[in-house]
C-alpha positions in Angstrom: 11.6 182.3 -50.8 9.4 183.9 -53.5 12.1 186.5 -54.3 11.9 186.1 -58.1 8.2 186.8 -58.6 6.6 183.5 -57.5 4.6 185.2 -54.8 3.3 187.9 -57.2 2.3 185.3 -59.8 0.4 183.4 -57.2 -1.4 186.6 -56.0 -2.3 187.4 -59.6 -3.7 183.9 -60.1 -5.8 184.2 -56.9 -7.1 187.6 -58.1 -8.0 186.1 -61.5 -9.9 183.2 -59.7 -11.9 185.8 -57.7 -12.8 188.0 -60.7 -13.2 185.3 -63.3 -10.4 186.6 -65.6 -9.6 183.4 -67.5 -6.9 184.9 -69.6 -5.0 186.2 -66.6 -5.4 182.8 -64.9 -4.0 181.0 -68.0 -1.1 183.5 -68.2 -0.1 183.0 -64.5 -0.3 179.2 -64.8 1.9 179.3 -67.9 4.4 181.5 -66.1 4.7 178.9 -63.3 2.4 180.1 -60.5 2.3 177.7 -57.7 -1.0 175.9 -57.9 -0.6 174.2 -54.6 0.1 177.3 -52.4 -2.5 178.8 -50.1 -3.4 182.5 -49.6 -3.6 184.3 -46.3 -7.0 182.7 -45.7 -5.7 179.1 -46.4 -7.6 179.0 -49.7 -6.1 177.4 -52.8 -6.8 178.9 -56.3 -9.3 176.1 -57.0 -11.2 176.7 -53.8 -11.4 180.4 -54.6 -12.6 179.8 -58.2 -15.3 177.3 -57.1 -16.4 179.5 -54.3 -16.8 182.5 -56.6 -18.6 180.4 -59.3 -16.2 180.7 -62.2 -16.7 177.5 -64.1 -14.1 177.9 -66.8 -11.3 178.7 -64.4 -12.3 175.7 -62.2 -12.1 173.5 -65.3 -8.7 175.0 -66.2 -7.3 174.3 -62.8 -8.7 170.8 -62.8 -7.1 170.1 -66.1 -3.8 171.2 -64.6 -4.1 168.5 -62.0 -5.7 170.4 -59.1 -8.2 168.8 -56.7 -9.4 169.5 -53.2 -12.3 167.9 -51.4 -13.0 171.3 -49.8 -14.2 172.5 -53.1 -17.2 170.2 -53.0 -18.5 172.1 -50.0 -17.6 175.5 -51.2 -18.9 175.2 -54.8 -21.3 178.0 -55.7 -23.6 175.9 -57.8 -24.4 172.3 -58.9 -22.7 172.7 -62.3 -19.3 173.3 -60.6 -20.0 170.6 -58.0 -20.7 168.0 -60.7 -17.6 169.0 -62.6 -15.5 168.6 -59.4 -17.0 165.2 -58.8 -16.2 164.0 -62.3 -12.6 165.1 -62.0 -12.3 164.1 -58.3 -12.9 160.4 -58.8 -10.4 160.1 -61.6 -8.0 162.4 -59.8 -7.6 160.3 -56.7 -7.3 157.2 -58.9 -4.2 158.9 -60.6 -2.8 160.8 -57.6 -3.2 158.9 -54.4 -0.2 160.8 -52.9 -1.6 164.2 -53.7 -2.5 165.2 -50.1 1.0 164.2 -49.0 2.7 166.1 -51.8 0.6 169.1 -51.3 1.7 169.3 -47.6 5.4 169.0 -48.6 5.0 171.7 -51.3 3.3 174.0 -48.7 6.4 173.7 -46.5 8.3 175.6 -49.2 6.3 178.8 -48.6 4.9 178.3 -45.1 5.9 181.0 -42.6 3.7 180.0 -39.6 4.4 178.0 -37.7 8.1 178.4 -38.4 9.5 175.0 -39.1 12.5 175.7 -41.4 15.9 175.3 -39.8 18.3 176.1 -42.7 18.8 179.2 -44.9 20.4 178.6 -48.3 22.1 181.5 -50.1 20.5 183.9 -47.6 17.1 183.7 -49.3 15.7 180.2 -49.4 14.3 178.7 -46.2 14.5 174.9 -46.0 14.3 171.9 -43.7 17.4 169.8 -43.0 15.5 166.5 -42.6 13.8 166.8 -46.0 17.0 167.9 -47.7 18.8 164.9 -46.2 16.1 162.6 -47.4 16.0 163.9 -50.9 19.6 164.8 -51.7 22.6 162.5 -50.9 24.8 165.7 -51.0 22.9 167.3 -48.1 22.7 164.0 -46.2 26.5 163.8 -46.1 27.2 167.4 -45.5 24.6 168.0 -42.9 25.4 164.8 -41.0 29.0 166.2 -40.6 27.7 169.6 -39.4 24.2 169.3 -37.9 24.5 172.6 -36.0 24.7 174.9 -39.1 21.8 177.1 -39.8 23.0 178.6 -43.2 24.4 177.1 -46.4 25.8 178.3 -49.7 25.2 176.7 -53.0 27.0 177.9 -56.2 24.5 179.0 -58.8 26.8 180.9 -61.3 24.9 184.1 -60.8 21.6 182.5 -62.0 19.5 182.7 -58.8 16.4 181.2 -60.4 18.2 178.0 -61.0 18.6 177.4 -57.3 15.0 178.3 -56.7 13.8 175.8 -59.3 16.0 173.1 -57.8 14.5 173.7 -54.4 11.0 173.6 -55.8 11.8 170.3 -57.4 13.1 168.9 -54.1 9.9 170.0 -52.3 7.7 168.4 -55.0 6.4 171.7 -56.2 5.2 172.3 -59.8 8.1 173.8 -61.7 7.3 176.8 -63.8 7.1 176.4 -67.6 8.6 179.8 -68.6 12.1 180.4 -67.3 15.2 182.2 -68.4 14.8 185.9 -69.3 11.1 185.9 -68.2 12.2 185.1 -64.6 13.9 188.5 -64.2 17.4 187.2 -63.8 18.8 188.5 -67.1 20.0 185.1 -68.1 19.2 183.3 -71.4 17.4 180.0 -71.5 20.7 178.2 -72.3 22.5 179.8 -69.4 19.6 178.9 -67.1 19.6 175.3 -68.2 23.4 175.1 -67.8 23.2 176.6 -64.2 20.3 174.2 -63.4 22.3 171.2 -64.6 25.3 172.3 -62.5 23.2 172.6 -59.4 21.4 169.3 -60.0 24.9 167.6 -60.3 26.2 169.3 -57.2 23.1 168.3 -55.1 22.9 164.9 -56.8 19.4 165.4 -58.1 19.3 163.1 -61.1 16.0 164.0 -62.8 15.9 167.8 -62.4 17.2 168.7 -65.9 14.8 166.3 -67.6 11.9 167.8 -65.7 12.8 171.3 -66.8 13.1 170.3 -70.5 9.7 168.6 -70.4 8.0 171.4 -68.4 6.4 173.0 -71.5 4.4 169.8 -72.3 1.9 169.9 -69.4 0.7 166.3 -69.9 4.2 164.9 -69.8 5.2 167.2 -66.9 2.2 166.0 -64.9 3.2 162.4 -65.5 6.7 163.2 -64.5 5.6 164.9 -61.4 3.5 162.0 -60.3 6.5 159.8 -60.6 8.4 162.3 -58.5 5.7 162.0 -55.8 6.3 158.3 -55.6 10.1 158.7 -55.6 10.0 161.4 -52.9 7.7 159.3 -50.7 10.0 156.3 -51.0 13.1 158.4 -50.1 11.3 159.7 -47.0 10.2 156.2 -46.0 13.8 155.0 -46.1 15.0 158.1 -44.1 12.2 157.7 -41.6 13.1 154.1 -40.8 16.9 154.8 -40.7 16.7 158.0 -38.6 13.5 158.3 -36.6 12.7 154.7 -35.7 16.3 153.7 -35.1 16.8 156.6 -32.8 13.8 156.1 -30.6 14.6 155.8 -26.9 13.0 153.2 -24.5 13.4 154.0 -20.8 11.8 153.6 -17.4 8.8 155.8 -17.0 10.3 157.5 -13.9 13.4 158.5 -15.9 11.7 160.1 -18.9 12.2 163.7 -17.6 15.9 163.1 -17.1 16.4 162.7 -20.9 17.8 165.7 -22.6 18.1 166.0 -26.4 20.1 169.0 -27.7 18.5 170.9 -30.5 21.5 170.3 -32.7 21.2 166.6 -33.2 22.1 164.2 -36.0 18.6 163.6 -37.3 17.5 167.3 -37.0 14.5 166.5 -34.7 12.9 169.5 -33.0 10.5 167.7 -30.7 10.1 164.4 -28.8 6.9 162.4 -28.7 6.3 160.2 -25.7 4.2 157.0 -25.5 3.9 154.8 -22.4 3.3 151.0 -22.3 0.0 150.0 -20.8 0.3 149.3 -17.0 -0.1 150.7 -13.6 2.4 153.0 -11.9 5.5 151.1 -10.8 5.5 152.5 -7.3 2.1 151.1 -6.6 3.1 147.7 -8.1 6.2 147.6 -5.9 4.3 148.3 -2.8 1.7 145.7 -3.6 4.5 143.2 -4.4 6.2 143.8 -1.0 2.9 143.3 0.9 2.4 140.0 -1.0 5.9 138.9 -0.2 5.5 139.5 3.6 2.2 137.6 3.5 3.8 134.6 1.7 6.6 134.5 4.2 4.2 134.4 7.2 1.9 131.7 5.7 2.3 128.1 4.7 0.9 127.3 1.2 -1.7 124.6 1.2 -2.5 122.5 -1.8 -0.7 122.3 -5.2 1.2 125.3 -6.5 -0.8 126.2 -9.6 -0.4 128.8 -12.2 -2.2 131.4 -10.2 0.0 131.0 -7.1 3.2 131.2 -9.2 2.1 134.3 -11.0 1.7 136.3 -7.8 5.3 135.6 -6.8 6.7 137.5 -9.8 7.7 141.1 -9.3 6.1 143.2 -12.0 8.4 144.6 -14.6 8.9 148.4 -14.7 6.5 150.3 -17.0 8.4 151.5 -20.1 8.2 154.8 -22.0 9.3 155.3 -25.6 10.4 158.6 -26.9 10.3 159.2 -30.7 12.3 162.1 -32.2 10.1 164.0 -34.6 9.9 167.1 -36.8 7.2 169.7 -36.4 7.1 170.2 -40.2 5.6 166.7 -40.5 3.5 166.7 -37.3 1.5 169.7 -38.5 -0.2 167.4 -41.0 -2.3 166.7 -37.9 -4.7 169.6 -37.1 -4.1 168.9 -33.4 -0.4 169.6 -33.7 -1.0 172.4 -36.1 -3.1 174.2 -33.5 -0.6 173.4 -30.7 2.5 174.8 -32.6 0.7 177.9 -33.7 -0.6 178.8 -30.2 1.1 180.4 -27.2 1.4 177.1 -25.4 4.7 176.0 -24.0 5.0 173.3 -26.6 5.2 176.0 -29.3 8.1 177.8 -27.5 11.8 177.2 -28.6 14.0 175.9 -25.8 17.6 174.7 -25.6 16.6 171.1 -25.5 13.8 169.3 -27.2 10.4 169.4 -25.5 8.6 166.2 -24.7 5.0 165.9 -25.8 3.0 163.0 -24.4 0.5 161.1 -26.6 -2.1 158.9 -24.9 -1.4 155.7 -26.7 1.0 152.8 -26.8 4.4 153.0 -28.6 3.2 150.7 -31.3 0.2 152.8 -32.1 2.3 156.0 -32.0 4.7 154.4 -34.5 1.8 153.8 -36.9 0.7 157.4 -36.6 4.2 158.7 -37.2 4.7 156.5 -40.2 1.5 157.8 -41.7 2.4 161.4 -41.1 5.9 161.0 -42.6 5.1 158.6 -45.5 1.3 158.3 -46.0 1.7 154.6 -45.6 -0.6 152.6 -43.4 0.4 149.1 -42.3 -1.0 147.6 -39.0 -2.8 144.5 -38.0 -6.6 144.5 -37.4 -6.0 144.1 -33.7 -4.5 147.6 -33.5 -7.1 149.2 -35.7 -9.4 150.4 -33.0 -6.6 152.0 -31.0 -5.2 153.6 -34.2 -8.7 155.0 -34.9 -9.1 156.5 -31.4 -5.7 158.2 -31.5 -6.3 159.5 -35.1 -9.5 161.0 -33.9 -7.8 162.6 -30.9 -5.1 164.1 -33.1 -7.6 165.1 -35.8 -6.1 163.0 -38.6 -9.1 162.3 -40.7 -7.4 160.3 -43.5 -5.8 157.9 -41.0 -9.1 157.6 -39.1 -10.9 156.6 -42.3 -8.2 154.0 -43.2 -8.5 152.5 -39.7 -12.3 152.3 -40.1 -11.8 150.4 -43.4 -9.5 147.9 -41.8 -12.0 147.3 -39.0 -15.0 146.9 -41.3 -13.2 144.6 -43.7 -10.6 142.6 -41.8 -11.6 142.5 -38.2 -12.9 139.3 -36.6 -16.0 139.8 -34.5 -16.3 137.6 -31.4 -19.4 135.4 -31.0 -21.3 135.9 -27.7 -21.3 132.2 -27.0 -17.6 132.0 -27.6 -17.0 135.0 -25.4 -19.0 133.5 -22.5 -17.1 130.2 -22.9 -13.8 132.1 -22.8 -14.8 134.0 -19.7 -15.5 130.7 -18.0 -12.1 129.3 -19.0 -10.2 132.5 -18.0 -9.2 131.4 -14.5 -7.3 128.4 -16.0 -6.1 130.1 -19.2 -4.9 133.6 -18.4 -3.7 134.3 -22.0 -7.1 133.8 -23.6 -7.9 137.5 -24.0 -4.5 138.2 -25.4 -4.8 135.5 -28.1 -8.2 136.9 -29.1 -6.7 140.4 -29.4 -3.8 139.1 -31.6 -6.3 137.6 -34.0 -8.1 140.9 -34.3 -11.2 139.8 -32.5 -13.5 142.7 -31.4 -16.6 143.2 -29.4 -19.3 144.4 -31.8 -20.8 146.7 -29.1 -17.4 148.3 -28.6 -17.1 149.0 -32.3 -20.5 150.7 -32.5 -19.7 152.8 -29.4 -16.4 153.9 -30.9 -18.3 154.8 -34.1 -20.6 157.0 -32.1 -17.7 158.6 -30.1 -15.5 159.3 -33.1 -18.3 160.1 -35.5 -17.4 157.3 -38.0 -20.6 156.4 -39.9 -18.9 153.5 -41.6 -18.4 151.7 -38.2 -22.0 152.4 -37.2 -23.3 150.8 -40.4 -20.9 147.9 -40.1 -22.0 147.2 -36.5 -25.7 147.5 -37.3 -25.3 145.1 -40.3 -23.4 142.6 -38.2 -26.0 142.7 -35.5 -28.8 142.3 -38.1 -27.2 139.3 -39.8 -26.5 137.6 -36.4 -29.4 139.0 -34.5 -30.5 135.7 -32.9 -27.1 135.5 -31.2 -27.4 139.0 -29.7 -31.0 140.0 -29.2 -31.6 138.2 -25.9 -28.4 139.6 -24.3 -28.4 142.3 -21.7 -25.7 144.3 -23.6 -28.0 144.5 -26.6 -30.7 146.2 -24.6 -28.2 148.6 -23.0 -26.9 149.5 -26.5 -30.5 150.3 -27.7 -30.9 152.5 -24.6 -27.7 154.3 -25.4 -28.8 154.9 -29.0 -32.1 156.3 -27.9 -30.3 158.6 -25.3 -28.1 160.1 -28.1 -31.1 162.1 -29.3 -31.3 165.3 -27.3 -34.8 166.2 -26.0 -36.1 162.9 -27.4 -39.8 162.7 -28.1 -41.9 159.6 -27.9 -42.4 159.7 -31.7 -38.7 159.9 -32.5 -37.1 156.8 -33.9 -33.9 155.1 -32.7 -31.2 155.3 -35.2 -29.5 152.0 -34.4 -32.8 150.1 -34.5 -33.7 151.8 -37.9 -30.4 150.5 -39.3 -30.8 147.0 -37.8 -34.4 146.7 -39.2 -33.1 147.8 -42.6 -30.3 145.3 -42.7 -32.5 142.6 -41.3 -34.9 143.1 -44.2 -31.9 142.9 -46.6 -30.8 139.7 -44.9 -34.1 137.9 -45.5 -34.8 139.5 -48.8 -31.9 137.4 -50.1 -34.1 134.4 -49.3 -37.5 135.9 -50.2 -36.4 137.1 -53.6 -35.7 133.5 -54.8 -37.9 132.5 -57.8 -41.4 131.9 -56.6 -40.8 133.3 -53.1 -40.8 137.0 -53.8 -44.1 138.0 -52.2 -43.7 136.5 -48.7 -42.7 139.4 -46.6 -45.6 141.5 -47.7 -48.2 138.7 -47.2 -50.0 139.3 -44.0 -53.1 137.1 -44.6 -51.8 134.2 -42.5 -49.8 136.0 -39.8 -51.0 136.1 -36.2 -52.3 139.1 -34.2 -48.7 140.3 -33.4 -47.2 139.4 -36.8 -46.4 135.8 -35.9 -46.3 133.1 -38.4 -48.8 130.3 -38.3 -47.4 127.6 -36.1 -46.7 124.0 -37.0 -49.6 121.5 -36.6 -48.0 120.0 -33.5 -48.1 123.2 -31.5 -51.1 125.0 -33.0 -54.5 124.4 -31.2 -57.2 122.9 -33.4 -60.8 122.0 -32.8 -61.0 119.5 -35.6 -58.0 117.3 -34.6 -54.7 116.7 -36.1 -55.9 116.0 -39.6 -57.6 119.4 -39.8 -54.4 121.1 -38.5 -52.3 119.4 -41.2 -54.8 120.5 -43.9 -54.7 124.0 -42.6 -50.9 124.0 -42.6 -50.9 122.7 -46.1 -53.3 125.4 -47.2 -51.2 128.1 -45.5 -48.1 126.9 -47.2 -49.8 126.8 -50.6 -51.1 130.3 -50.2 -47.6 131.6 -49.8 -46.4 130.3 -53.2 -46.3 133.0 -55.8 -48.5 132.9 -59.0 -45.4 131.8 -60.9 -45.3 128.6 -58.9 -49.0 128.0 -59.1 -48.9 128.1 -62.8 -46.3 125.5 -63.1 -47.0 121.9 -64.2 -48.0 119.0 -62.0 -44.5 117.7 -61.8 -43.4 121.1 -60.4 -45.9 120.4 -57.6 -44.3 117.1 -56.8 -43.4 116.2 -53.1 -39.7 116.8 -54.0 -40.4 120.6 -53.7 -41.8 120.3 -50.2 -38.4 120.6 -48.3 -37.8 123.9 -50.1 -41.2 125.2 -49.0 -40.6 124.1 -45.4 -37.2 125.8 -45.4 -38.7 129.0 -46.7 -41.5 128.9 -44.1 -38.9 128.5 -41.4 -36.9 131.5 -42.6 -40.1 133.6 -42.7 -41.0 132.5 -39.2 -37.5 133.4 -38.0 -37.9 136.9 -39.5 -41.2 137.4 -37.7 -39.8 136.1 -34.5 -36.9 138.5 -34.6 -39.1 141.5 -35.3 -41.3 140.5 -32.4 -38.3 140.2 -30.1 -37.2 143.7 -31.1 -40.7 145.0 -30.1 -40.5 143.1 -26.8 -37.1 144.7 -26.1 -38.6 148.1 -26.7 -41.5 147.3 -24.3 -39.1 146.2 -21.6 -37.1 149.5 -22.0 -40.3 151.6 -22.1 -39.3 153.0 -25.5 -41.5 153.7 -28.5 -39.7 153.5 -31.8 
């Protein structure tokens, strides 16, 4: 691949980033060193420079369009870290496809695991599926001969022209200095002519323009961003036409009978399997036969309802779906990266494609594959929790974060009262749970537990906030107490003085909820006022329920005095008309909210007492 000095330029750039040689780094960048490549330790030049503390080189690489979140953790000092943050926010605003493009560019020089299946002109290693997606020429030619493993492209003796064309196809940054400096002995005009001929042959429309604009780095960066979008769009079309249209749906028992040859029309090198939810068919058939015998030997009594009719149906066979896939795209997942670089059987080359099972439904696996191939995420909220669980299992952090955003912004949370009502109606309406799922209705306790299991802080905060803002609906339930116990048990070797993380979050959001009321004009000081609270933090009760030795009139006077004492100085200084009876409903409403706040805090304490927890 790097026959013409690309590897040497990249090595020299990495050395400059380690030693702090800014002039050498600038020279290698101007000569077209690949800024997206990784060294033998999987470090990019930007990570090396930030790790070694060379501020000027870090700034130079950032100005050239580099960014990596790993640099924030490897930065040697705060000065470099602050610089990375400044560039990082604007970078992802301009380059949302950068992680995707960086992976595609890395395929051009990646040697392990070996995913390339085509050699061009005996030197360039390439991937048939990516060439078919990016070049109409390769799509036609490779479709007619999918078994070939070598190809020849005419370059008129100018080998760097082919190298540049392949870099362009793989979304790499094209070097600025070409021609004689590339070592081919060709002039710049001959190089441009050879490049134009190759771009015409491979039907790559924008290559020549990208070469001519390469010396202006600002224009070249803009052009490259446009190429990111174009490349992703081409892959999306190819993915839908080739991968999704060639998926195989079959009976679960017949999956192992399917044999895909390695030389196939869509150049797949692995099959991913996902099974529909359901029990094993053999067990269902046996159960169905027993029920049939029982029905024959008995006489039905009473009307034939929905329940009796449903038992007479034979369960449909459980289906499995096989998706043809490409290891070059699957290794975007750290799970598959580890699998294909190991000595496991899945990493071995066999005559037919190996089948790898993924523990999810076919719909969820299709979402995962679409993200790996195209960086696109499009699924209903009802699937978000399943997508998040599978993304966590496959170690796809970006997809997991996107699923968490969908849950915390679009998901509908079921109300406990509605859930109990639905459970009571379930015998007469067997599709109730399914309808709720289709609407994206989730159990808030399940969301919090998934947040703990998958280490998604966003879901933990979302769940705690929802509980706090609807605490009166949840706090008396058994599940709430069980969740508090689980949160306390998550602390290893927990001491009596340790707090409970979930309760800390609920108390924080509960104070935020009522602060919205307390911070109204004239009501700001209520939460801190303890003068008229009870022994356990209770609010003074209304006259009808509060004991009084002086009778009802004295109780009313005390209540009025208590309400007056809660009004802020700003209200006390207002005119007489501001003290008119028209303001009393607002004071009563405010007192009710304050009372509710105290009651909820007391119920939290009572829950802790029942659980024998101190937090």
